[in-house]
C-alpha positions as CSV (number, residue, x, y, z in Angstrom):
1,M,88.1,43.1,55.9
2,I,89.0,39.6,56.8
3,T,92.1,38.6,58.8
4,E,93.5,35.2,57.1
5,R,93.2,32.4,59.6
6,L,94.5,28.9,58.0
7,V,93.1,25.8,59.7
8,L,94.8,22.6,59.8
9,V,92.5,20.2,58.2
10,G,92.4,16.5,56.8
11,L,90.0,13.4,56.6
12,P,88.2,12.4,59.9
13,G,90.5,9.4,61.3
14,R,93.0,9.3,58.5
15,F,95.7,11.7,59.5
16,S,95.4,12.7,63.1
17,V,98.9,13.1,63.8
18,L,101.6,15.6,62.3
19,D,104.7,13.7,62.0
20,E,107.2,12.7,59.3
21,H,105.0,10.0,57.4
22,T,102.1,12.7,57.0
23,P,101.6,13.5,53.2
24,I,100.8,17.3,53.2
25,V,99.2,19.2,50.4
26,Q,100.4,22.8,50.2
27,H,99.6,25.9,48.1
28,A,102.4,26.1,45.2
29,L,102.7,30.2,45.3
30,R,102.6,30.0,49.2
31,K,105.1,27.4,50.3
32,G,106.4,29.7,53.3
33,D,103.0,28.9,55.2
34,W,104.1,25.2,56.4
35,P,107.7,26.6,57.6
36,R,105.7,29.4,59.5
37,Y,103.0,27.1,61.2
38,L,105.5,24.4,62.2
39,A,107.8,27.1,63.7
40,A,105.0,28.4,65.6
41,R,103.3,25.4,66.5
42,H,105.7,22.5,66.5
43,G,108.9,24.1,67.5
44,G,110.3,24.8,64.2
45,K,110.2,20.8,63.4
46,A,109.7,20.5,59.7
47,P,108.0,16.9,59.0
48,L,106.9,17.5,55.3
49,F,106.6,14.3,53.8
50,G,105.3,14.0,50.2
51,S,104.5,16.9,49.6
52,L,101.7,18.0,46.7
53,A,101.7,21.3,45.5
54,L,98.5,22.8,43.9
55,D,98.2,26.6,42.5
56,R,94.5,27.0,44.1
57,F,92.9,26.5,47.6
58,S,89.6,25.0,46.3
59,A,92.2,22.1,44.5
60,I,94.1,21.8,47.8
61,I,90.6,21.2,49.6
62,H,89.6,18.8,46.8
63,A,93.0,16.8,47.4
64,V,92.4,16.6,50.9
65,V,88.8,15.3,50.7
66,M,89.8,12.5,48.5
67,G,92.7,11.8,50.8
68,S,96.2,12.9,49.7
69,G,97.0,14.3,52.9
70,I,96.4,17.4,55.1
71,A,96.3,21.0,54.7
72,L,96.3,24.5,55.8
73,V,93.6,26.4,54.2
74,P,91.7,29.6,54.8
75,D,88.7,28.8,57.5
76,F,86.0,30.6,55.3
77,M,87.0,28.4,52.5
78,V,86.4,24.8,54.4
79,R,83.5,26.1,56.7
80,T,81.1,23.5,54.8
81,E,83.6,20.5,54.7
82,L,84.2,21.0,58.6
83,E,80.2,21.5,59.2
84,D,79.4,18.4,57.5
85,R,82.3,16.6,58.7
86,T,83.5,15.7,55.6
87,L,87.1,17.2,57.0
88,Q,88.1,17.7,60.3
89,Q,90.0,20.2,61.9
90,L,93.2,18.7,63.1
91,D,94.6,21.9,65.2
92,P,91.9,23.3,67.5
93,E,93.3,26.8,66.9
94,P,93.5,28.7,63.7
95,F,96.9,29.5,62.4
96,L,96.9,33.7,61.9
97,T,99.5,34.4,58.7
98,G,98.9,38.1,58.7
99,F,97.4,38.2,55.6
100,T,94.2,39.9,55.0
101,Y,91.4,39.7,52.5
102,D,90.4,43.5,51.6
103,L,87.9,44.9,49.2
104,S,89.0,47.8,47.0
105,F,87.2,50.2,44.9
106,P,87.5,53.3,43.5
107,T,86.0,56.0,45.5
108,K,86.4,58.9,43.4
109,R,84.1,57.4,40.6
110,S,80.2,57.9,41.2
111,R,78.8,54.9,43.2
112,N,75.9,52.9,41.9
113,K,73.6,50.5,43.8
114,A,74.8,47.8,42.3
115,V,78.4,48.4,44.0
116,D,76.9,49.4,47.1
117,D,74.7,46.0,46.9
118,F,78.0,44.0,46.7
119,V,79.8,45.6,49.2
120,T,76.9,45.4,51.5
121,W,76.8,41.6,50.7
122,I,80.4,41.0,50.8
123,R,80.7,42.8,54.3
124,E,77.5,40.4,55.5
125,Q,79.4,37.3,54.2
126,A,82.9,38.4,56.0
127,A,81.4,39.0,59.1
128,P,81.6,35.8,60.6
129,F,85.1,35.7,60.1
130,E,86.1,39.2,61.1
131,P,88.1,39.1,64.4
132,N,86.0,39.7,67.9
């Protein structure tokens, strides 16, 4: 349904350069995201300094808002923070991870209005994040 796009975010004016002194906040269960991002965008250089690992993207976003460093997070999870300028996107291009977010449900069972309404709603919410 949605192809995952990670955006590099940080506090406006706080961390504008990714170097060996920039603290990063990363997902504890997805430690490969940073090396893949750095290989694709920065020639494989790994200036990872003072990394903080958390297990939920919402916690990572909160840590960045509180000034703990910069992070790679799904674009749809920081839409509000980017729009209200609480956070800024530090790399203009999202990083495609190759992961997707999908909605699955059994089709053999009889469908009901609640399921149909939910599927319609989730597709509407996902539409702005689908590839063009």
